Residue, then its C-alpha position, 0 to 999 in steps of 0.5 A: m314668911s315662906s322662904r324662897t324655893y331654888t331650882e337645882e340650876e340656881v343651887q348649882d350656879l351658886t355652888d360654882r360661884v362660892f367654890l370660885l371664891k374659895e379658889q381666890l381667896e386660897a390664892g391670895k387674890i383678894r384684898f380687903a380695904n380695911q380690917e373691918l371690911a375683912d372681918g364683916f366678910r369673914r363672918s359671912y363666909e364662915a356662915i356658908r353651909l354645904r348640903p349633903d350632896g355637897k352643894v351650897d345651902p342657898t339660905s346660908l349665902d348673905g348679900r355680901i357673899r352674892a355680890s362678891t361671887l358675882a363680881l368674880v364670875a364677871m372678872k373671870q368671864r373677862e379674863d377668859a375672853k382676853k385669854s381666848l383672843s389677842l388684840v393682835q388676832v383680831q386686827e390680822e383677821y379684821f385687815a384680812f377681811l379688808f384685804r380679801e374684799f378690797g385688796w384689788l383696789y387697794d393694789q391699784m390705788k397703790k400702783a397708781q400712787a393715788t389717794p384713797s379719795a382719788a381711787a373712790e372718785v375713779t371707782s365711782r365713775h365706773d357704773d358696773m364697779m359701783q353697781n357691784l359694790s352696791e349690791a355686795l357692800p350690805e352683806m359685808v356690813d353684816a359680816v363685819r358686825e357679826f365679827w365684831s359682835s364676836v371679838g369686840e368685847a375681847a378687844g375691848y377689855h384688852l384696851q380697857d385693861g391696858r395701862q399705856l396712855k390712849a387716844v380714842f378717834a372721834g368726830d368724824i367717820f375715820p381719819a382723813h387719808w391726808e391726815n396722818a393720826v400716828s404722826t400727830a397723836g401717836l407721837y404722845v399717846d402710846t395707843i390710837i384706838l380707831p373706829c370701824p368704818i364699816t360698822r360707823l357708815g353701815t346704818i346710813l349704807k342700808a338706809a340710803p345705799s346711793k353713789q355718794i354713800v358708797k363712795v364715801i365708804i369706799k374711801h374710808i375702807l381704803t384709808a382704814m387698810t393704809y393702817r395694816d402695818i402700823a397696827l400689825a407692827d411687833v410693839d407693845p403696846p400697839i400704836a394703833m387698833i381699829v375697834p368700833n365704838t359701842d354706838d356704832a352698831d345699829d339704830e337702836d345704839r343711835k336712838g340710846l345716844i340720842l336720848r342720853a345726849t337730851p339734856a346737852i341737845c335742849a341745852h345747846a337750843k336754849y344757848l341758840f334760842d335763850r329759851t327753855f326746851e323740855s325735850v327733843e320733840e318740843l324742839q323739832k316743833f319749835c324749829v320746823h316752824l322757822k322755814t326760812v333763813d330770815q325766820v330763823m335769825k329773828e329767833l337766833k339770840r346767840p348766834d355765835r354757836l350757830i356752826f355747821d362748818t367751821e370753813w364756812g366762816k362766822d356769819p351765822v346767815q352765810q352758815l345756815s344758808m351754805s347748809l341749806k345748800e350743802n346738806s339738804h340731800l341728807l335730810r330726808g322727809m322734807d318736802e321743801p327747804n327748811a332752815g329751821f330743820h337744819v338747826f334742829a338736825s345739826s342739834i340732834g347731830r353734833m351733840p350725840q356725836a360729842m357725847g359719843a366721843q366722850q363716852a367712847a374715850n371713858h369706854f376704853g380709858g382714853s382721852p378724846f382725839i378730835n380732829a375736825e374743828t367743827s366737832w371739837l367746838h361742839f365737844t367743848w360746848l358739850l362739856e360747858y353744858q355738862g357743867t360738872p368737874r371733870e372726873d378724869d384724872l390729870t393724866n387724862r387732861h394732860s394728854m387730851h390737851v397735848v393731843r388736841a394741840l398736835a392734831s390742831e396745830a399740824h394744820n397751823n404752826l406745825e404743818w410738818l407733823g402730818n409729814v412725819p412717817a408712822e415709820t419713825v414714830l414706830e422707830i422712836r417706839k421700838r428704841g425705847l424713846a416714847d417717854e422722852l418724847r412725851e416729856l419733851l411735848g407736855h412740858g409746862v402743860s400740866n401748870l397751865i391745866g392747874i391754872n385754867p382746864d379749858n384753856y386748849f389754846r394756851t396749852a397748843d401754844q405751849v406745845v408749839d413752843n416746846l417743839d420749836s425750842a427742841f427743833r432749834k436745839h436740834q438745829q444749833a447741834l448740827m451746825e456744830a457738828r459741821q463746824k467740827k467737821l469743818s474745822l477737822y476736829g480741831i485742826d484749822v483746814g484754812a491754816c493747813a489745808a495741805t497737810g490736814a488733807v493728808a492726815v485726814a486722808a490717812a485717818l479715814t483710809g488707814n494707809v500706811t504711808l500716809g499714816a507715816i506722813s501724819g506721824v511726821l506732821g505730829v512731830a511737828g506740832l499738829p495731831n497725830l493719826k492716833d489723836i485724829k482716829t480718836k476724835f473722829k470716833q468720838i464725833s461719830a458716836e455723837d452723830k450717831a447718838r444725835r441721829e437716834s435721840p427722839t429729836g433726831l428721829l423727829f426732826r430728820h424729815v423736816k427741812r431746815r428753816 
């Protein structure tokens, strides 16, 4: 058998890789799991021979050396990419672009104290503005995609290699303007990874540049702009970052996601109709023949998972009827309303979305952060359809449970969570109190996960109990502090109002005459000025410590219940 012929370019590449290996070995940066692996690698390394021109002889390299050098090159490229661009630089450039293009609208929104949704609604009423935006947005989409294609890889490497707790937002275009992602997930995880709304909506915008789509993208862009200060805050690790998911770029990525989600799509359809579907095409063919709501209902065997929107109730007829009413404009290519096609469209929309959330979380090494209840339901069903043991570790599962609890209970038992200012979370982080707050929130959750890793309702109850208990203790501490002040740090104000008032006035003002009077009172058996000053300093220190504690910072904006 004739030996392979190598080009000089291939020889040079192999030579560069071998000398990189030599450099890493001499620097002591390569470790082996056991002595057997080390001995085998040494034999392969010692077998390498150089040609007379100083380049490696390709025939002297075995598979072990070739594989290890390829891995080293990939690692070096990764490190070089991270060194060339920091996360802060990526975020600065991104927000600079947003404010350069939409700063005028953002300033008007702030001046009017309006929400992003209201600002987008007002803008949509001005035909000239909408015309200009409709013409400009497609070019902006291309510009943003080009930006992320050049920096997204480096940003992803930084986040992947970060050892902090991360949550990756999914289940919707972007957090709603009234949902403070930082004051929910940010109370537990270190970094919230948010998607870029422009890349996420870019494909839809180009395919159907309607007035409604333009309004939606303006709303989400303005919402994204509200995260600038927290994303650029001088804190490590960052609290929030905007980095697109890998499946947000274009139609090809979307098609690939649907292909990967096909088993889950067919499993979901099997649950609904109690029949097996071998492909998405087979499911579509079956669904489009069910033209009316009644026809769908006759075939539907398990209606509990026919959910288009949790806000539409649990009745499957109402769910499907509302979809026909509200979603028909989103389904193109249908000459007339088709109930079955709505079921099909939901399946090929929701299951890939759920898988995208799962894969994005795995890509960045975090846990999914899903606010939307409908999206969360489909995510839990996806996990059930996959039917395989979780590969994530206990830390990620613990994080996902607590983040889910904070997101869901912010709409139920913990409505005040959405009112926690992002500045408070930043202050907690800068004071080094994040671990203490995380311990408070997650107390007892690991035990519940061990009993049932899928019982998010019970772990949510636990998180609510943790916060309620902390709040009660905080309120009790405030009450005790007030009682201390009312009793004048040990002086019974009711029994000696006049003399007590003199002593306190002396303690607080440092008045010499009053101090002398208080000294006389001390002889009579009451605390003297020195005692009062000492206790005043003590109670002030306690007050300061309470205010600067995690619960003090967290609850200072909550009205007493």
